[in-house]
Legacy VTK file of the C-alpha trace (Angstrom):
# vtk DataFile Version 3.0
C-alpha trace
ASCII
DATASET POLYDATA
POINTS 404 float
0.000 0.000 0.000
1.335 3.432 -0.918
2.201 5.950 1.751
-0.634 8.267 2.696
-0.040 11.894 1.667
-0.198 13.335 5.194
1.860 10.665 6.952
4.379 12.349 9.212
2.077 15.338 9.789
0.861 15.816 13.351
-2.297 17.834 14.058
-3.264 19.248 17.458
-7.046 19.334 17.410
-8.910 21.848 19.573
-12.164 21.431 17.639
-15.524 20.235 18.808
-19.114 19.697 17.649
-19.268 19.285 13.820
-17.280 21.434 11.399
-13.877 21.262 13.078
-14.017 17.507 13.732
-15.060 16.972 10.097
-11.930 18.802 8.976
-9.543 16.895 11.217
-11.186 13.549 10.425
-10.402 14.186 6.739
-6.789 14.959 7.631
-6.555 11.781 9.707
-8.011 9.639 6.935
-5.262 10.962 4.655
-2.549 9.923 7.082
-2.089 12.704 9.630
-1.764 11.882 13.303
-4.564 13.866 14.935
-4.398 14.455 18.686
-7.732 15.669 20.013
-7.408 17.788 23.147
-10.507 17.262 25.280
-11.708 16.939 28.859
-13.851 14.561 30.880
-15.284 17.516 32.821
-16.329 19.448 29.710
-16.523 16.905 26.915
-17.268 17.564 23.282
-20.994 18.262 22.895
-21.317 15.337 20.512
-19.866 12.989 23.144
-22.781 13.917 25.374
-25.475 14.056 22.695
-29.108 15.065 22.946
-30.531 11.560 22.655
-29.712 8.107 23.968
-26.435 6.551 22.914
-25.838 3.396 20.925
-28.764 0.974 21.378
-30.266 3.339 23.941
-27.307 3.184 26.322
-25.592 6.510 27.019
-21.952 7.235 27.686
-19.145 9.465 26.441
-17.947 6.794 24.021
-21.300 5.715 22.596
-22.650 8.695 20.660
-23.061 8.228 16.919
-22.194 11.774 15.858
-18.933 11.828 17.781
-17.881 8.415 16.553
-18.596 9.255 12.911
-16.830 12.628 12.945
-13.761 11.668 14.968
-12.620 8.436 13.441
-8.896 7.743 13.477
-7.974 10.358 16.106
-6.121 10.094 19.389
-7.674 11.474 22.583
-5.738 13.356 25.253
-7.723 14.654 28.237
-6.385 17.773 29.924
-7.711 20.342 32.359
-6.959 23.476 30.335
-7.694 25.648 33.383
-4.462 24.344 34.891
-1.270 26.149 33.765
0.563 22.817 33.643
-1.900 21.588 31.020
-1.116 24.647 28.893
2.588 23.863 29.140
1.948 20.244 28.098
-0.009 21.429 25.079
2.783 23.799 24.117
5.292 20.967 24.198
3.046 18.870 21.960
2.641 21.786 19.545
6.424 22.151 19.287
6.450 18.607 17.902
3.480 19.166 15.586
2.728 20.702 12.206
-0.878 21.914 12.391
-3.145 23.397 15.068
-6.891 23.619 14.457
-9.444 25.239 16.754
-13.161 25.936 16.513
-13.595 27.950 19.685
-15.236 31.340 19.918
-13.063 34.436 19.736
-10.784 34.856 22.737
-10.589 31.253 24.001
-7.223 30.399 22.450
-5.957 33.782 23.614
-6.963 32.943 27.201
-5.009 29.709 26.853
-1.986 31.788 25.736
-2.241 29.994 22.387
-2.963 32.879 20.022
-1.294 32.686 16.635
1.587 35.029 17.552
2.272 32.873 20.627
2.019 29.656 18.589
4.363 31.082 15.970
6.913 31.732 18.707
6.713 28.063 19.653
7.140 26.831 16.066
7.559 29.386 13.269
6.488 27.089 10.423
3.266 25.998 12.116
0.036 25.938 10.095
-2.836 27.234 12.243
-6.521 27.283 11.311
-9.143 29.028 13.429
-12.733 28.264 12.489
-15.404 30.595 13.776
-18.903 31.763 12.946
-17.986 35.140 11.409
-14.206 35.130 11.335
-11.564 36.541 13.674
-11.703 40.128 12.431
-14.458 42.687 11.954
-17.076 44.193 14.282
-18.891 40.870 14.802
-15.813 38.737 15.501
-17.045 37.980 19.034
-20.272 36.366 17.779
-20.544 32.642 18.443
-23.090 30.300 16.937
-23.667 26.761 15.743
-24.475 25.748 12.178
-28.207 26.323 12.474
-27.857 29.870 13.791
-25.015 30.655 11.406
-27.176 29.427 8.551
-29.678 32.220 9.207
-26.899 34.754 8.610
-25.790 33.244 5.273
-28.839 34.249 3.223
-29.618 30.671 2.230
-32.884 30.336 4.209
-34.219 33.458 2.482
-34.288 31.575 -0.832
-35.226 28.182 0.638
-38.877 27.251 1.125
-42.106 27.536 -0.799
-43.341 30.398 -2.936
-44.808 33.108 -0.727
-43.764 31.257 2.422
-41.389 31.998 5.245
-37.635 31.279 5.095
-36.739 27.628 5.706
-33.646 25.949 7.086
-32.110 23.170 5.034
-31.974 19.759 6.694
-29.125 19.254 9.128
-26.356 21.693 9.995
-25.233 22.089 6.401
-22.696 24.951 6.905
-20.688 22.838 9.362
-19.940 20.138 6.843
-19.259 22.627 4.036
-16.749 24.371 6.280
-15.229 21.061 7.382
-14.293 20.022 3.847
-13.120 23.521 2.900
-10.957 23.709 6.031
-9.192 20.429 5.298
-8.428 21.641 1.769
-7.095 24.994 2.998
-4.793 23.280 5.501
-3.360 21.033 2.793
-2.758 24.106 0.604
-0.898 25.758 3.499
1.190 22.607 4.060
2.057 22.571 0.365
3.079 26.222 0.616
5.221 25.417 3.663
6.909 22.573 1.827
7.949 24.959 -0.956
8.832 28.029 1.137
9.345 26.935 4.724
6.710 29.458 5.820
3.933 28.761 8.289
0.432 30.120 7.851
-2.539 31.425 9.799
-5.942 30.614 8.270
-8.942 32.612 9.492
-12.031 30.672 8.385
-15.598 32.010 8.584
-18.501 29.568 8.543
-20.907 32.241 7.305
-18.641 33.241 4.418
-18.137 29.627 3.366
-21.887 28.992 3.273
-22.786 32.339 1.671
-20.383 31.578 -1.166
-22.644 28.620 -2.015
-25.481 30.888 -3.221
-23.737 32.813 -6.018
-26.857 33.084 -8.191
-28.776 34.976 -5.523
-25.828 37.247 -4.776
-25.266 38.045 -8.448
-28.962 38.622 -9.043
-28.904 41.349 -6.419
-25.530 42.922 -7.210
-26.127 42.945 -10.974
-29.892 43.435 -11.238
-30.976 44.793 -7.861
-33.407 41.891 -7.480
-33.746 40.017 -4.166
-34.626 36.389 -4.834
-37.400 34.807 -2.779
-38.297 31.191 -2.046
-39.974 29.350 -4.903
-39.944 25.763 -3.737
-38.473 23.397 -6.295
-39.341 25.597 -9.244
-36.706 27.233 -11.414
-36.625 30.718 -12.958
-36.053 29.437 -16.478
-37.051 25.757 -16.618
-40.393 23.946 -16.426
-41.157 21.274 -15.526
-38.710 21.487 -12.635
-40.035 19.928 -9.421
-40.293 16.839 -7.240
-43.351 14.682 -7.882
-45.118 12.290 -5.558
-44.673 8.583 -6.308
-46.186 5.315 -5.144
-45.368 4.505 -1.523
-45.116 6.416 1.724
-43.433 9.793 1.221
-41.652 8.783 -1.993
-40.758 11.355 -4.650
-38.935 11.736 -7.945
-37.176 14.893 -9.155
-37.724 15.806 -12.822
-36.263 18.680 -14.836
-36.738 19.117 -18.588
-34.135 21.730 -19.423
-34.585 21.987 -23.197
-37.021 21.111 -25.965
-35.520 17.679 -26.650
-35.888 16.688 -23.001
-39.433 18.069 -22.898
-40.479 16.034 -25.933
-38.786 12.937 -24.497
-40.706 13.429 -21.246
-44.036 13.728 -23.049
-43.431 10.505 -24.960
-42.044 8.595 -21.967
-45.127 9.245 -19.821
-47.559 8.555 -22.655
-48.660 12.094 -23.524
-47.111 13.015 -26.883
-50.080 15.341 -27.464
-48.606 17.762 -24.928
-45.896 18.611 -27.438
-48.470 20.416 -29.594
-50.428 21.860 -26.641
-50.207 25.659 -26.777
-49.878 25.842 -22.994
-46.619 23.909 -23.174
-45.371 24.824 -26.647
-42.126 26.436 -25.514
-40.118 27.158 -22.359
-41.892 30.446 -21.657
-45.341 28.888 -22.084
-44.472 26.037 -19.751
-43.230 28.502 -17.127
-46.517 30.424 -17.333
-48.572 27.222 -17.004
-46.418 25.188 -14.600
-49.183 25.139 -11.984
-51.297 23.248 -14.532
-48.417 21.110 -15.779
-47.108 19.760 -12.474
-50.342 17.942 -11.437
-50.538 16.330 -14.895
-47.047 14.904 -14.542
-47.814 13.760 -11.017
-50.758 11.700 -12.265
-48.154 9.546 -14.014
-45.529 9.457 -11.232
-48.045 8.480 -8.551
-48.618 5.192 -10.352
-44.941 4.239 -10.087
-42.270 3.970 -7.428
-39.600 6.640 -7.380
-37.075 4.090 -8.660
-39.340 2.937 -11.514
-40.087 6.507 -12.565
-36.388 7.351 -12.512
-35.428 4.366 -14.648
-38.117 5.048 -17.267
-37.290 8.739 -17.559
-33.528 8.354 -17.567
-33.803 5.683 -20.277
-35.707 8.237 -22.354
-33.045 10.904 -21.835
-34.965 12.959 -19.267
-33.049 14.308 -16.238
-34.644 12.549 -13.252
-33.636 11.090 -9.923
-35.256 9.599 -6.834
-35.544 11.740 -3.724
-33.874 9.478 -1.177
-34.392 9.241 2.545
-31.607 7.900 4.774
-32.770 4.285 4.449
-32.697 4.574 0.652
-29.248 6.122 0.810
-27.703 3.401 2.971
-29.146 0.655 0.769
-28.353 2.279 -2.575
-26.488 -0.297 -4.739
-24.424 2.365 -6.490
-23.049 3.772 -3.232
-22.409 0.244 -1.981
-20.471 -0.590 -5.118
-18.322 2.529 -4.691
-17.689 1.739 -1.022
-19.072 5.028 0.218
-20.091 3.520 3.539
-17.254 1.992 5.522
-17.396 -0.302 8.536
-15.812 0.903 11.759
-15.415 -1.465 14.701
-15.510 0.420 17.992
-14.830 -1.219 21.391
-18.140 -0.019 22.883
-20.496 0.183 19.911
-19.288 -2.714 17.778
-19.277 -2.540 13.995
-21.280 0.307 12.455
-21.402 2.146 9.143
-19.927 5.584 8.544
-19.598 7.697 5.391
-16.147 7.642 3.826
-14.482 10.606 2.154
-16.612 11.593 -0.874
-13.804 10.934 -3.354
-11.671 8.086 -4.678
-7.947 8.203 -5.360
-6.342 5.949 -7.953
-3.261 5.179 -5.814
-4.246 6.234 -2.282
-6.406 4.262 0.144
-7.557 6.485 3.043
-7.153 5.162 6.562
-10.323 4.677 8.589
-9.991 3.728 12.261
-12.603 3.973 15.038
-13.052 7.124 17.098
-11.067 7.171 20.344
-12.380 6.413 23.783
-12.100 9.550 25.884
-8.567 9.777 27.242
-7.571 6.583 25.427
-4.197 7.928 24.319
-3.070 9.808 27.414
-0.215 7.379 28.013
0.871 7.417 24.379
0.935 11.201 24.003
2.490 11.973 27.371
4.856 9.020 27.379
5.906 8.377 23.794
5.575 11.829 22.256
6.643 13.951 25.233
8.861 11.335 26.886
7.380 11.655 30.375
7.936 8.826 32.822
5.148 6.909 34.522
5.699 8.678 37.828
5.394 12.070 36.139
2.218 11.013 34.346
0.764 9.629 37.575
1.516 12.903 39.345
-0.250 14.865 36.597
-3.299 12.668 37.144
-3.173 13.202 40.918
-2.978 16.985 40.379
-5.913 16.720 37.922
-3.875 18.191 35.102
-4.746 15.101 33.115
-8.504 14.919 33.592
LINES 1 405
404 0 1 2 3 4 5 6 7 8 9 10 11 12 13 14 15 16 17 18 19 20 21 22 23 24 25 26 27 28 29 30 31 32 33 34 35 36 37 38 39 40 41 42 43 44 45 46 47 48 49 50 51 52 53 54 55 56 57 58 59 60 61 62 63 64 65 66 67 68 69 70 71 72 73 74 75 76 77 78 79 80 81 82 83 84 85 86 87 88 89 90 91 92 93 94 95 96 97 98 99 100 101 102 103 104 105 106 107 108 109 110 111 112 113 114 115 116 117 118 119 120 121 122 123 124 125 126 127 128 129 130 131 132 133 134 135 136 137 138 139 140 141 142 143 144 145 146 147 148 149 150 151 152 153 154 155 156 157 158 159 160 161 162 163 164 165 166 167 168 169 170 171 172 173 174 175 176 177 178 179 180 181 182 183 184 185 186 187 188 189 190 191 192 193 194 195 196 197 198 199 200 201 202 203 204 205 206 207 208 209 210 211 212 213 214 215 216 217 218 219 220 221 222 223 224 225 226 227 228 229 230 231 232 233 234 235 236 237 238 239 240 241 242 243 244 245 246 247 248 249 250 251 252 253 254 255 256 257 258 259 260 261 262 263 264 265 266 267 268 269 270 271 272 273 274 275 276 277 278 279 280 281 282 283 284 285 286 287 288 289 290 291 292 293 294 295 296 297 298 299 300 301 302 303 304 305 306 307 308 309 310 311 312 313 314 315 316 317 318 319 320 321 322 323 324 325 326 327 328 329 330 331 332 333 334 335 336 337 338 339 340 341 342 343 344 345 346 347 348 349 350 351 352 353 354 355 356 357 358 359 360 361 362 363 364 365 366 367 368 369 370 371 372 373 374 375 376 377 378 379 380 381 382 383 384 385 386 387 388 389 390 391 392 393 394 395 396 397 398 399 400 401 402 403
């Protein structure tokens, strides 16, 4: 097996919840040694969870979200309120390449771990700070999770149904967008360091990352002065363009006929070639004007078929279509299974479970997927093997509740 691209890179991970752990999990899968700094007295929110743990049994090592987003890392538990813990962290950082944090503004500074202080410890260090609105500007002190940050991005203002109120997208979407972007930016900085010897400070804003994902709405306003509003699954220029109810409980198929060839193919595929000559649907503009009439007609056909059947018929005819999956559909999808998107992780407390792999495939690199750490699992390794402390010293740190 070829060497992983980030082997030999050590990451000190001060992240928690979703976006930061996503970033460092990517780095770990590509070979980096990721040391997660945490605490038993104030554990990562996802270690605690808001629902019961695996099979209804709680515990700091049994929460699904933590275990999925922290695979392959090492866990060191420290009481960061103790000055000795800060000194331990500094010694680890001297032997590391990357520091990542997702704390609110001022926390790393209180730990005496601001970028200028980190640069003094190791000048070529790559440091990424992830925050809601960035580390500069009048709102730099604002702290929020993905759902609250999402409100700031502008996305909910264009999500939802025509004439309705703004809607959140499912899940904490900005967190995972930022997680992938952060991993990429760190690798760019490491590449820059390899060429120049220079370290780097990366100031990453969750809101900016998510707002950049709605360029059409931003351009519509800056170029035309028009503020886009929610319009459901409709499109400004294409009709039909919607999701249509299918046979079964809450099953749907997405259909979009983007040109005249696709429109004609759709008419023939669903047994209504006469629609081609219907004045209401004669061209793109006519179909847009009459889409409220057109959508129910299409749905008469889709309701008689499953979302998979409808997809297969339409795709075979050259019509853009796809099933609207729920999580069960996703996990059982044969295409994703064939590509190995879901990997098996065997954890000492939760057994073997599925987790999503990186959403890419390399021709000569096989990412490394290991289970998430038990809390404090690697205290001995980090303190003993990396820092070279003896057992008596480690035991004393535990007695003094520095290691906690």
